N, C-alpha and C positions, 0 to 999 in steps of 0.2 A: 575500907571501899572507897573511903570521902578521899584520903589521900592517897589511894593506887589511883585513882581516876582522875581526882581534881587540882593534887598536888595541895589540899591544903590540911592544914591540922591546928585545935584548937580546943577550946571547951564548947558542951553541947549543952543545950538546953530542951526536954521535948516541949513542942507546941501542941495545943488542942485540934484534932482534925477529925474529921467524921469517918473519911475514908480512907486517905492517904496516914501516913507517917512522915509527921513533920520534923525537923529540931532546926533552933537557933544555933549558929555556929559562932561563936567569939573566937576570929582567927588568930593565932601566934604573932601574926602581920599585922593584924590591927584592923584587916576586913570581916567586915559582920554577910553573912552569907545566911540565906536559908536553905535544907536541904529537906526534897520529897523524896519518899519510895513509894510508886505506886502499890494500891492494890493488884492483887494480881488478875485480880478476875476487872481491872479497867483495861479499854481497849488501847490497844498502842496507839492508834486513830486518834484516840479522843486528846489522851495525851500528849499527840504531835499536833494537833489544832491548835490546844494552849501554846504551845510553844512557838508556834507561828504565828499564832496571833498576837502576842507579846513584841514578837517583832516585826509585826505587822503597823502596832500601835506606837510603837519604837520610830518609822519612817515616818508616819503620817502627823503625830504629834508628841515630839521628842522630848516636852516638857512636860506631861501630862503625869503625876507619876505613880506610877503603878513598876512593879519588878521586873528587871531585867533579868533574860538567861546568861550565865556564866558556863559559855562552854568547856567540854573535859578539855585533858591535855591531850587527848586525839583530837579535838577542832571539833566535837559531835554535843548536837544541844543535849542529848540525853544518852544514858549508857544502862546498859542488862545485864542486871546481876541476879546471882540468885538465892533463895533462901536456905535453909539446912535442911527444907523437906524436895527442895528441886525446884521450889515452884520461881517463874521468874518474874521480875518485877524491873520497873525501868524508874531508873536514880536520873536527878538530876539536880539541879544546884540555881538558886535566884539570888537578888542581890537583896540585902534587906534593908528594909525602909523605915526608920527611925519615925516616932510619933507614940502617942495615946491612944489606945484602941477608945473610940466614941462614945459608946454605952458604958463605958466606966468612969466618966467625966461629966458630974452630974452638969456641969456648968456647960457641956458642949449641946443644951438641949434649950437652942436657941434661936429666932427665925434666922436670924443672922447665920446662926450655922448649916439650919434645914438648905438656905438657899444656897449655899457657898456650894453643899453635897450635890444639888439638884445639879448644879452647874460643873460641878468634876465629873458626875458621870453622865449627862449633857454629851460632855466632851469624849468621851470614851466611847459613849456608841455611836458620834459622829466621827470618830479616827476608826471603826469598826463596819461601818456603812458598806463599806466596799471592798471586805473582806471576804472569802471566798472558803471553804475547805471537804472534800467530801465529809467528814464525820460530823458535820457541825449539827446534822439531828439525829446523832447516834449517844448522844452523851444523856444516854436514860436515868433519871434519880426523880425523890419523892418532889423535890420542890421546882417541879417543872409547871408553872401554872398550867402549860396549854393539855396537861393529864391530870388535872385535878379531878375528875369524874374518876378517877383510879384509885379514887380511897373512899367513894363508899361504902365498901364493905366495911370498913374502919370506924365506920360512925356510929355504930352499936358498942363501942369500945369508951362513948361518950359518956361519963357518967350523971353528968345535971343534965336534968330532962331539955331546961330550957335552953340551956347550951346548942344540945344536940339537935333540937328542933331548928335552932337557927341556922346552923351547921346546913344541914341539909335541906333547907329554904333556898339560901343561896346556892348549892350545887345544884339543885330544879334552874336555878334563876341562868346558872353558868351553862346550864345546857338547851336551854330554852333561846336564850340569847349573848349572854356576856362572852362564851368560846366564839359561837358563829361572827358575832360582830371583833373581834380580836385578830380572825381570817383576813379581814378587808382591813387593817389598819398596814403599816410599814413593819415589815419582817427582816430580821437579818440574826448575825452572831450579836448576840448581848451577854453581860458579864450576867446579870440574874441573881446575883447575893450580894449587892451591897447595901448589905445593911450595918447597924450600928456597930456587927463585931469585927466587922470586914475594912471599915474606916480608919485613916487615922488621924487624927488633931492634931495641932502644934501645942506641946503641950504651954507654951508662951502665952498663947494664944487659941483657945479652943473653938474660936467660932472660924477657924481658919483649917482644912480639910489638907492635909499635904502626903496622904497615899491612900491609894484600893487596893487590898488583896485579894487572897484565894480566888485564885479562876477555876477552880475546879468543877464549880454549875455551870460553867457558860455551856450556852448552846443556838441553837436556830428557833425564835421566836420573835412576839411583839415587843417592839422598842418599850411598847407599856410596860412591859414587863419589868423593866429596868427600872421607871420610877415607882412602883409599889414596893420593890424589895427594899428601893434607899428610904421608903417612907415608914417601913415597918416598926420601928424603933421610936414607942413611946416611952415617954417619962414617968415613972409611977406619979407624977404633980400634975402632969398634963392631964385637962380634960375635954381638950377640943380636937380631934383627931383629924379635921378638916383645913384646921389651920394648918398642922404639921403638914401634912398633903400638900395644901396651894404652897406653902413655901419651898418644897421640896419640887413640886411642879412647876415652878414659875422661873426655878434656877435651871432646870434643863432645859425647859421652853428658852432658854435665854443664849442658850450655846448650840442648841439643836433642834429649832423651831416647831412646835409640835403642828397638826393638822387637826381639822377640827372633829373630826369623827375616834380622834385619840384622846383629845381635850376629855371627851362626851365619855368615856369607857373608863376613866380613871378611877373614880367611884368603885364602880362594880367588879377596876379590876383588883383594887384594895382589898374588897371584901372578901374575892375569892380567896387570896394571899391569905388573909387573915385565918380564915376557915380550916384553908389546907394545915396550918399551920398548929392550929388547934388540936385539929383531928390526928397530927402526925405524931404529934406530943402526948397527948392523952392515950392516943393507944400503944404508944412505948410505955407511958405510966401504969397501965394495964397490964402487959405483957411484961413488966418489970426488965425493959431492955435499954430503961434510963441512963445506965453506965454508959452505953453507947453514944449520948448524947452529950454534943460539945457545947450546947444550949444551956447557964447556968441558972437563969431565970424567965421562965418561960411566962407568966401570968399577966405580960400585959396584953397577950396576944386576944384572949377571949376579951378582955377589959374591951381592947381599943374596937374589937370589932362591934360590940353590943354600944357601945356609945355612938361609933359610925353611922351604925347601922338604926340607933335612935334618929339620930338627927334628918335621916331621909336623903334622898339620892335628888331630888331635888332641889333641897338648897346645899349641896356639896357640888354639884354641878353648877350651879350659876355664880357661889364661891372661886371658883377655880375658874370658870370662863372672867371673872371678873381679872382674878389674880394673874391670868397671863395674856389680859386685855384682850380678850375673844369677847363678842358683840353677845350683852346678856340678854336671855330671854325671859322677860318678868320681872317687876319691881325688885331694887334693890335699898337697903336702908343705907346710912350714910357710912355704919361700922362692915360695908361689905353684906350685913346679915340679910337673909330674905322677908321679902313682909307680906304678907298674908295676900294668896288671892282675890286681895279686893280692891274695887277699879279704882273707889274713892281714895284709899290711902294713896295709892300712887299717882292720883290727882293731886292731891294734898303738897307731896315730895313736889311736883311739878312746879307749882304755883308758890312755893317758897322756896325754891329755889331760881324759878325762868320766869315769875310772872305770872299775872292772867294770862289765861289760853284764850288765843283770837284763833275761831274758827268759826266753820260754818255748819255746823252739827248739834244739835241739842246735848251729842252726848258723843265728846271727843274718841276717835278709832283709838284703839290702844293697840300700835302695829309693830309687830318684834323683828319680820322679817321681809323679803320683796325675792322676786325671780321673774326676768323677762316681764308680761304684761300686768301679773298677777304680786298682790300684795296680801301678806298672811298677819291676821289678830293673833293676840294674846293665847286666847281661846281657839286658835286654829281656823278659825272664818278664813276662808278665800275670800279675797275681793277683786275685781278687774278693773286696775288703773286704768281710766279715761280721763284722767284731770291733771295728775304730779306734773312739774314742769320740773323737775329735775334729771332724768334719766332720756338722753337722747333716743336712744335704740333699745330701750328695757331696761329693768333693774339687775344690778350684778351681771352685766352681761362679760363670758370670761375672759374676753378678749381685752376690755376696759379695767377690769380687773388687776389681770394679770401687766401693762402697759403702766398703772401707778404704779405698781408692786414695786416693779422694776426700775420706775425712774428714780421713784422715792429712795431706794436702796442705795443711788447712785450719788442724784442729786437734786434736791431739792430748795430751788432759790430764788430770785427775781430774775429779772430780762436785765441785771446791771452789767450782769457779764458775758462777756464771750461763750456761746454755748451751741453746739453745733446741731443740738438738736432743736432749740428754739427756732434757729434758720430753717428747719428742712423741714419744720411744720410750717412755718408761717408760707413756705416755699407753696409747699402743697395746696396751703388752706386758698391761697390768691388764685392759683391755677383752675378753679372751680369756679372764677368771680370776674364778673366784666373787668376790661383789658384796664378800665379807668381805678379801677376798686383793687391798688398793685402795695398797700402797707397793714402791715397787721399792727396794733395796740392789744395785748394781753392783757385782762382785767381777773377780778378775782368773784364777781359777782356781776346782776344784770341793774343794781342800783350804782356801781360804779360805772358802768359801759353807758348806763343810761346820765350820767352825772358829765362823765368826760365826752358824750357826742352834743351836750349841752353847751359845755364851755367852747369846743370846739365848732359850733354854731356862731355863739358870741362874739368871739374872736375875730372869725372868717365876715359876719354881715355887720358887726359893731352896731348891733342892734342888745338889748338888753330883755325884749319880754320875750314869754312864752305861751304860745296854745295847745289847749287841750281837752279831751273831751270830757264832759262831764262824768262824774266818780270814776274819772280815771286812778291809777296806781304807779307809779313809775320806779317807785324806789326810795330808801331810808335814810339817801343821806339829808344833808341842809338842802342843798338845792333841787334835787328830784322830790323831797317833800312839798315846796314848794309848788313843784307839777304832778302833784298828786292828790286832786281836791277833794277825795275821799276822807282826808283827813281836816279839813278845815269849810267846806262845804254849809257847816250847819253853824257855824262860829257866825255873829254877827257880820256885816258887811263890813264896816269900819276894820274888820281884821283878818279879811281876804289880800293877801300879797298883790300889792298894785300891779305889779309889771307881770301877771299870771291872768288869763280870761279861758274860761270853759266855754267852748262850743255843745249847742243839745246834739245829746245821742240819735245815732239815725236807729230809732226803733221802730223797724217795720213789722210789730207785734201791737205795738198798744199807745205810739207813737204818735203826735199829732200830723202825722204824712204819710200813716201806715197805708194809707189807700190810694194817697195821691200818686195818677200814671208820672208825674213829674218829683217824685219822693227825692231822688237823687239832688235835683238843682234844688227843692225847696230848703233840705237840709243843708243841703250845702252852702247856701247863701247864710245861714247863721253864720261863717267864717268871716262874713263881710261886716257883721255887725260885732263880731267879737275884734276882729284889727281896730276899729273904727272908736270901739270901746278904749282899748290902749291907746290909741293917740289922743284921747278926750283926757288919759291920765298921764302924760308924757313918753309912751314908749312905742315901741316899734318892734313886731315880730322876729325874732332871732330864728324861732323855729316853731315848727308843728309838730308838736311828739306825739303820736299813737301807736298805741297797742291795736294791729289788725287785725287782732282774735276780737276786742272790747270787750275782753275777760273780765274787767272789775265794773263794767255797766250791765254784762247779763251774758255774755259771751253772744251776741247781737248777730245778724247777718245785715250787713250793710247795703243798701240798696245798691244796685249796678252802676259801677261810673263814680262815686260818691266820693272814694278816695283821691281819686284825679281832678274833680272839679276842687274839692279845697286846696289840693296840691297848687295847680293853679292858682288861687286867690292870694296865697301864703308869698309864695314865689312872686309873683308882681308885686308884694310889698315888703322885699328886698328877703324874707328869712327863707329857711332850708326846711326842708321833711324829715324826720328821724321816726323810722318805723322802728319800734320798741319789738322787739320778737325774741323779747324773752320766753314770752307763752306760745305764741305761733312759728316760732322759727322751726328750722330742717326738716321743712315737709310735713309738719302736724298738721296741715291746711288743706294737704290733697295738694291736686294740680286741678288748674282750673277753675279754683274757689272763687264769688266772686266778692270776700271779705280782703282777698290778697290788691296790696298797691301795684300798678304798672309802674 
């Protein structure tokens, strides 16, 4: 039949297969091919889907090592034949992929192999992401993770009571959580059978996968199904299935980036896949159907399932997130191992690697995520954020996050180069500013902005002195540290920076002029003293730098007109005024507030 329909002759070797009949043909002309005759019960549309999917993959990713369809002599992708009983079957011929079957090569069970397999399976899923076929949901088979609950009646055939109980618990959780959540992930046509028996590796380099074969189980499902299928081949020497799962997942993520809900379901889906495999194979043993099985050694399924379940979901999710550089919610050790949910352990790790914690709380908050105006602690407590100086329009704003992602994906560098985005952004900013503010200099932090502003003031004024409010904080560069007397105010006077002088904070709650009707004038008069003190030490003020919200001084409400009065005195002395609005900028003070400078 092959010679008649395809013009191919040679020696035949039958291959293991569960539903089809398959042979490798070593052609007389030197070509090696695979002949597949479909089961008579296989819907023609399912085979047509497989053939067209292979064509689609070739169009999208020609270098991907998957079989190619060889047309018949009549130019057809497949032909129809009849067996001796008159049953019709579809016959098709595919190119033969050379290589060693991964699960038969002990050296292939390495971290590098896992990653590379995940990357190749990710490429395959990415190539199929826009493929459609009307039979995509019609390929019904036992190994489809979305139909796992159909295996429940077979649970009783699992002889080991503990194993049976574990599988039952996994199925119960699947009904309650895993399967409903998988419906919310990205769904498309997927291979969903890329385990070690269907992955080929280079015999000269077992870490390099060179082929994916057997598209008989492909169908419409979550892309997570591809990851767990590719992660199920655990070596008898392995005792850490999470490491295997992390390797494959991070490889997949490198070629087909995962979304947050997908990374968090991989552990649950992996357990479900292993429970399904355990139940299927135990049922076949119990009914003496082992002869139809193409899996030679299935002992690793219950072993891997038991190990994975014992390590726990919390640890697995943390390690998977860390492997793919997702935010990790909770404490992690140096080797990616989960620390106990003990606050003191995390604090110890932080201080060991970041130094002592500087904070405003007796017990610093352990914040793991944020959304809008809310920040969430590791224990789930929500905190209304009325303090943080980082997010201008709320935490994790989707427009901001998307803009950062898209720009960083294209170009993330400095302003040394010509770049239209930078110019357009500067034009948009200056359009909303007074006419005389027509130039932007982009910086990376408040410290850098204040340092640069002070340098500009010193250059323009030709003066070297600086005026600040007592207890001010303006940054951590050498210059802005000198302008932050909270770092040196308790030192002996001889150790204070000689060119910096601090003004009394305009405290209207407990300051000396809190009840003075002329408080603005009284507090502003301290600027005269400060300017005179600088002069006595041989300095004139280049600028008065002030955080207009007076955050470091206690978030004080300055008296009406105070800032304007001080500004007049500084300008008369030849200095400038620098409004440090890292804390107070972008409308945080509202409109009409007396704390704002005129």
